[in-house]
GUVOSE-600896 format. One record per residue (C-alpha): residue number from 0; residue in one letter; y, x negated, z negated. Coordinates in steps of 0.2 Angstrom, whole numbers, plus 5000, padded with zeros to 4 digits. Each point is the difference from the previous one (the first is absolute). Layout:
// GUVOSE-600896
  seq  type    c2    c1    c3
  NUM     A     Y     X     Z
...
END
This chain:
// GUVOSE-600896
  seq  type    c2    c1    c3
    0     M  5117  4640  4584
    1     S  4998  5009  4982
    2     D  4984  5007  4993
    3     A  4997  5007  4983
    4     R  4999  4986  4991
    5     F  5018  4990  5007
    6     N  5013  5007  5009
    7     P  5011  4986  5007
    8     D  5015  5013  5004
    9     C  4998  5009  4982
   10     R  5020  5003  4992
   11     D  4995  5012  4990
   12     C  5008  4995  4984
   13     P  5018  4999  5003
   14     R  5003  4985  4987
   15     L  4988  4991  5008
   16     A  5007  5002  5018
   17     A  5016  4996  4994
   18     H  4997  4984  4991
   19     L  4987  4995  5016
   20     D  5017  5004  5011
   21     R  5011  4988  4992
   22     V  4987  4988  4997
   23     S  5000  4998  5020
   24     E  5020  4999  5001
   25     T  4998  4985  4988
   26     H  4985  4990  5006
   27     P  4998  5008  5020
   28     D  4985  4986  4999
   29     Y  4990  5009  4987
   30     H  4984  5013  5002
   31     A  5011  5013  4988
   32     R  4986  5015  5006
   33     P  4986  5007  4991
   34     V  4987  4986  4996
   35     A  4982  5006  5006
   36     A  4984  4994  4993
   37     F  4993  4983  5003
   38     G  4981  4997  5001
   39     D  4981  5007  5002
   40     G  5002  5017  5008
   41     A  4985  5005  4991
   42     P  5002  4988  4985
   43     R  4989  4999  4985
   44     L  5015  4997  4989
   45     L  5017  5009  5002
   46     I  5013  4990  4992
   47     V  5015  5010  4993
   48     G  5017  4992  4997
   49     L  5019  5010  4996
   50     A  5009  4997  5015
   51     P  5008  4988  5014
   52     G  5009  4985  4992
   53     M  5017  4996  5008
   54     H  4998  4987  5007
   55     G  4982  4998  5001
   56     A  4990  5017  5008
   57     N  5016  5006  5005
   58     R  5007  4984  5007
   59     T  4982  4996  5011
   60     G  4992  5019  5001
   61     R  4983  4994  4992
   62     P  4997  5006  4978
   63     F  5002  4984  4992
   64     T  5007  4988  5013
   65     G  5012  4989  4997
   66     D  5005  5002  4982
   67     Y  4994  4991  4983
   68     A  4988  5016  4996
   69     G  4991  4998  5013
   70     I  4996  4978  5000
   71     L  4989  5005  4984
   72     L  4994  5013  5009
   73     Y  4992  4995  5017
   74     R  4998  4982  4990
   75     T  4988  5011  4988
   76     L  4992  5011  5014
   77     H  4997  4984  5008
   78     D  4994  4992  4986
   79     L  4986  5015  5000
   80     G  4995  5001  5017
   81     L  5007  5017  5006
   82     A  5014  4987  5008
   83     S  5000  4988  5017
   84     Q  5015  4990  4992
   85     P  5008  4997  4985
   86     L  5018  5003  5004
   87     G  5008  5013  5009
   88     T  5019  4998  5009
   89     S  5002  5013  5016
   90     A  4990  5014  5005
   91     D  4994  4989  5015
   92     D  4994  4985  4990
   93     G  4982  5006  5004
   94     L  4994  5003  4982
   95     R  4986  5010  5001
   96     L  4992  5013  4983
   97     M  4984  5001  4998
   98     G  4992  5016  4993
   99     C  5016  5004  4992
  100     R  5017  5008  5004
  101     I  5017  4998  4992
  102     T  5012  5018  4999
  103     N  5016  5006  4988
  104     A  5002  5016  4993
  105     V  5016  5000  5009
  106     K  5003  4993  5017
  107     C  5018  4997  5001
  108     L  5009  4988  4987
  109     P  5009  5008  4988
  110     P  5017  4995  4991
  111     E  4998  4989  4988
  112     N  4981  5000  5005
  113     K  4999  5020  4989
  114     P  4995  5014  5011
  115     T  5004  5015  4988
  116     S  4985  5011  4997
  117     N  5003  5011  5014
  118     E  5001  4987  5010
  119     I  4982  4994  4993
  120     Q  4995  5018  5005
  121     R  5008  5000  5019
  122     C  4990  4986  5003
  123     N  4983  5005  4992
  124     T  4996  5010  5015
  125     Y  4996  4983  5008
  126     L  4988  4993  4984
  127     R  4994  5015  4998
  128     A  4993  4998  5019
  129     E  4995  4983  4996
  130     M  4989  5004  4986
  131     E  4991  5014  5008
  132     A  4997  4988  5016
  133     L  4990  4986  4988
  134     S  4981  5003  4997
  135     A  4993  5003  4983
  136     E  4996  4984  4999
  137     A  5020  4995  5000
  138     V  5009  4992  4984
  139     V  5017  5003  4998
  140     L  5011  4985  4991
  141     A  5016  5005  4994
  142     L  5013  4989  4997
  143     G  5014  5007  4988
  144     A  4999  5018  4990
  145     V  5012  5005  5013
  146     A  4986  4998  5015
  147     H  4985  5004  4984
  148     R  5010  5018  5000
  149     A  5004  5003  5018
  150     V  4978  4998  5003
  151     L  4997  5011  4986
  152     M  5012  5012  5010
  153     A  4993  4999  5018
  154     L  4983  5004  4991
  155     D  5009  5014  4988
  156     L  4992  4995  4985
  157     R  5013  4999  4985
  158     P  5007  4984  4993
  159     S  5000  5005  4984
  160     H  4980  5001  5002
  161     F  5000  4980  5007
  162     T  5012  4987  4991
  163     F  5004  4985  5007
  164     A  4994  4982  4994
  165     H  4999  4985  5007
  166     G  4984  4996  5006
  167     K  4994  5018  4996
  168     L  4986  5007  5009
  169     H  5000  5022  5003
  170     R  4984  5008  5004
  171     L  5012  5016  5013
  172     A  4991  5015  5007
  173     A  4989  5000  5016
  174     G  4995  4982  4993
  175     R  5016  4991  5004
  176     R  5005  4986  4990
  177     L  5018  4993  4994
  178     V  5003  4983  4997
  179     D  5016  4996  4991
  180     C  5011  4984  4999
  181     Y  5017  4995  4997
  182     H  5011  4998  5017
  183     C  5002  4983  5004
  184     S  5017  5000  5001
  185     R  5014  4985  4998
  186     Y  5005  5008  4984
  187     N  4981  5002  4991
  188     T  4993  4982  5006
  189     Q  5017  4994  4994
  190     T  5002  5007  4982
  191     R  4979  4996  4998
  192     R  4993  5020  4999
  193     L  4991  4996  5015
  194     T  4992  4982  5003
  195     P  4992  4994  5016
  196     A  4983  5000  4988
  197     M  5004  5018  4996
  198     F  5003  5005  5018
  199     K  4983  4992  5004
  200     R  4990  5008  4989
  201     A  5006  5017  5003
  202     L  5000  4998  5021
  203     R  4981  4993  4998
  204     R  4995  5015  4989
  205     A  5006  5011  5015
  206     R  4989  4989  5013
  207     D  4987  4998  4990
  208     L  5000  5021  4994
  209     A  5003  5003  5020
  210     F  4986  4987  5008
  211     S  4986  5004  4988
END
C-alpha cells in the first residue's frame, strides 16, 4: 500500500528501476526495492540521508540497517535516548525509534551511490510529503549536502540562501529548523572528516532543539 510519503512499487526513474532489476537477479535475497522511512509516525526529529546502501538498506529494507553507516547512526541514537537498542541488523530485529524518523532523499539504490539530479527531483515528491507531515516544532537533520539540498527543494527554498556546513543551524520559513551534518559514511569516518564525537554533537544539537 502506498501513500503520499512512499510508494513501494515506484518505478518513475528508469535508470534506478533497471539497476534494481539487475540487483534482484544477482542478489535474489535482497530487498532491492524502494525503501520506506523508519521510525515515529509523528516525529519531533526527521533525519534525512542520501539513498539506500547496496548492502545496507537495499539488502534489509530499512534505512541505515546492516551497513557501516548505520552502526554509527544507531549507536549514537541509542546513546542520546532516541533508539531502543544500539545496533540495527535487520528489519525485524526489534529496534524502535523514539520521537525520530529516518528517511532518504532518494528511496532507491543508485548505481555507485550517486543519484542524478533528475532522480533526486523525481523522488522529492515523497520527501516533500514527509516534510508537510511534520509539526511546526520538528527539526530536520540533513546527513550530507545532497540531503541538505533535497530538504530545501522540498520546501521550495533556494540552496544559495542556505549553504551546507557541518553543525550549522538554518532557520527556515514557517519556523522550520534544519541542522547540517556530514554523512556518517565509511569514507567520511575513515578519513576522519567526521569523527564519532562530531557526529554526536550534531545529532545532540538537533535532538535538543527538537525536544526543547
